[in-house]
N, C-alpha and C positions, 0 to 999 in steps of 0.2 A: 601665871601669875598668878599666885594665890592675894588675897586682900585680909589683912587684919580686920579681926572683927570693927575695930573704934573704924579702920575706913568703909567699910562697908556700911555701918548705922550710918554714916555719915554723908555718903553717899546717898542711901535711901531717906534721910531725913530732906535733903535737897529737893530731890525729887519732890518728897509732900510738902512743902512748906511753894512747891513752884504749886502742882497743886490748889491746894487751899486760895494764893494771892490769884489762881485763872478764877475759880469758883467764886472768887468775892468780887475780881470784876465783872464778871459776866453778871452777878446778884445789882450790881448796881448799874449796870448798862441796860438791863430790864426794866428795873426799880424806875430807873428816867421817862422808859418810851411807855412806861404804865400811869406815873405823872403825867406825861405831854398828852397821852389819851385820854386820860380824866378830864383834862384842861381845854380839852377839845368838846369834850363831849358836855362838860359844865355850861360853856356856853349857850346852850341851847334849852337846858332843861327845864328850868320855871318862866313860861312864856304865855301869857296872855291869847288863848282862843280865839278868834275875832268875830267868826262864824257864832259861835254860840258861848253859854256864859260856863263850858268845861273846861279846865284848867288842867292844861299839857306840862305834864310831870317826866314823862320822860319821850325823848322823841330824835331815834338814834337811826344808822345801819352799823350792821354787822357782817363783817367781809367773811363767814365763814357761812357755814347747815349745819345745823341742831339734826340729832341722832334721830332716825325713827321710834316709832313704838318696838318696832318689829327688830331694832335695836338696840332700844336702852336700858333692857334688864339682862341682867344674867343668872343664872341657874347655877344651883350644883347641888346636887338630891333635893331636897325642903328649902332648901336656903334659897332665899331671892333676892339681888343685888344688884348695885347700876354698875350697867359695863363703864368700858374706861375710854370708850366713847362719849357718856353721859358725863362721867365726872370732868373730861378734861372740856367737856362744851363749859358745863357751871364754873369753871376753872378762868375761862375765857367770861365770861357775863362777869362774874362776881369782878374782874380786873379792871372792867368799860363800864358798868353801869355803878353810878354813886346808891348809895344807901338813902333810900328817901323815908324807907317805916311810917307809909302814910296806908293809913284805917280806912279811908275813905272807897266811895265803889268807885267802882273802875271798870271803862271803855278800853277798852286792847284793838288796835289797827293794823293787824302784822299782813307783810306782804314777804312772799318765799319768792325766791328770785335762783333756779333749781341750775345746774351745772349741765345739765343734757335735757333732753327732751323727753324723757324718757319716762313713764305713766307712773302717777307715783297718786296717791290719797293724801293729799294737803294738812288733813286734821292729824295726821299721824307723828306731824313735826310741830305738833302744838303741847301736848305733852310737856316736850322734853325744852320747849321754849320758855312756859307762864312757871312752868319747876324752877328755872335757872329766874328767872325774875323775883320770884321768893327767898330763894339763899341767897341772893344777891343785896337784900334787902330793902329793893325798891319795894315789897308791900310787906304785911303781916300773913296772909294765907289766900291759895289761890282760889279761894269762894270766895273772894271778893270779887271775881270779875266776874259783871254783870253781863253787858256787851262783848263780843268774842265778831269782829271783823277779819275775815281769811281771804288771801289773793293772791294767786301766782302770778306774777310776773313771769317779766322774761326770762331769756336764758342769759345768765354771768359765768363767767369762768372762777372757777374755785366758790362759790355762789353765793348770796347775798342774804341779811335778815332784815326789812326795813322794820320799825317796829316805831309806836305810839300808842302810849298809856297815858290816858285823860281820867281825870277825876271826876267823877259826875254826880 
């Protein structure tokens, strides 16, 4: 059976409309998840630290692992650019951490909970973590971090990063 041009075009349009509706539904569901995650995160963003006069501007846990410096960059000839892992990690942080645009001097307390007990240099994971905090708008420049406290936590399936950023 052969379809006429009009019938074929109507059939293709029907599939195109279903695709567009599915994409719109996925986007709205994803936006709702992001809003919910931001609301949960915003409840603990600005609280006074009772131990000192430092102002906590971020205290959160991210159920993911930052890419190592070894996997942060790709090269093509003389050109260097961010890897897909780095870009997706930056997007994740941007969706979870609200922009604060702090211009103050900062202290970062980070604990990396890796996926297994493999030997790693934990300082290799700082680059992606700090860069993503700058890209999401938490601070203006990564030069603002005067104090860094980096810890290795226990093994967590899927990885986990605990971040605490304070103004000093």
